[in-house]
N, C-alpha and C positions, 0 to 999 in steps of 0.2 A: 761423060759423065767421070773419069777421070781426073780429069781439071777441076772436078768439083772434093773429091776426095782428097787431093793433093792440097786444095786450101781447107781442106777441114783437117788434117793433122798438121798444115802450115800454123794452122790459125792456130790449135791444141796446144802447141810446142811453143811456138813464140807468147802466147799470151801469157802463159802463168811468167814469166820473163820481162817483158814490157809490163807488168803489172807490180811488180815487186818494184819492177826501178820507178811506176809514180808514189809508191809508198812509201818509194826511199826518198823522191824528192821531195815528196810533201812533207816529210816529218823535216828534212833536212830545212827547209822553208818555213814552218813549227820553229824551231830551235834558232834560229836564226832571226825572227820577229820576237821570241823571249827574249834574247841577245841585246834588241836593237831598245828594247823597254828599260833592259835595266841601263845600259849605258842612256838612256835619254834621263833618266830618273837620277844617274850620277851627276849628269850635266844639272839638274834643275839645283842639285843638291852642292853643286860645288863652294858653293861659300857658306856652307850652312854650319855656323859653333853652336848649336845647341837642339835637339830632335828632344821627341816626346819623353824619350827617356832619360833626356839632360846631359846625353855628352854631343860631341859632335860626329856629326854623317859619318858612315863610314860607305868607302863604295863597295859597293857590291859588284860579287860575279860567280861565272855559271859554269857548274859542271857538268860538263856533257860526256853522257857514255853510249854505248851501242849496245840494245835488245841484240841478242845473241841467236835467239829465234830470228827475229828475219831480220836481220841488219838494220833497223831503224837506228838513228840519234834522239837521245830525248834530256832533256835536263835532270839531270839525278839528282840537284840540289842548288840552291842560291846559297853562298856564304859572305862575310861579308871578308875585309881586304885588314889582314895583320900589318899594313904598314903602315909605320909612324904618321902622327897626325902633325902635317902642318901651324907652325906654332909662328903667331904675329904678335908683334908689340902695337897693341890699343889699346890706354888703358880709359879710354877714352866709352870702350863698349860695354856694354852692361854684361858682357860673358866672362870679361876677363878677369884671370886669376887675379892676387893678391899682388902679382909682380907685371901686371896690368899684361901680361899674356892673352893672348886666345889663340885656339885649336879649332881650324875649320877643318873639312873636310881631305881626307886621303888624298883625292881626285885630283890626277890633270886634267885640265882644257883641251893642252894638245893629244895628250896618248890617248884620251875618247875620242877627239876627232879622227884621232888615226884607227882608231876600234871602231867606229862607226863605217868608215869608208871602206872597211876590210869586213865587216859587214855584210853592208849591202853589197860588196862585189859577191861574198857568199852565198847571200838569198840570190840576187842576179842568175848566178850557175845554174841551184839547184831548180830556178823558174824556166832557165833554156832547156836544161834536163826534163820538166817534167813535160814543158811544150811536145818536144822532139817525140819522148816513149808517147803521149797523146797521140801525133802524129801518125806513130808509127803503128801503133791499136787500129786507130781508124783506118789504116792504107793494108792490115790484114785482114781486116774484117770486111773490108771490101772486094778483100781478090775472090772470090765467090762470085761474085758478080757478074 
């Protein structure tokens, strides 16, 4: 009987912490997924000289903040980079200006690949934490059996 009561109190005590960890790691994976989508869009438009708006494609960056109530990260906004556009001499291009220069995206393939590797590692870390917390929750639930 004492073991069951002790197991119940351990379960109640750990339940909140374990489920908080699961919530935070899940939110972290969602943020990393959104970052990966922005990186993929930046890579896809790396040589875009003319968008629907008429100008070159601006690299997208995400602003991530933390919810103070439950410490979960979230994407607060998506911003366009203010870095200088790449200027390439290509007078045969239809988008060239009167001097023969074309302005293309301010994204760098090498930087986007580094960012992609970083985001992938962060996603994997959050997935590992999620998996460990899930196993802990299952272990706690099986204590009373």
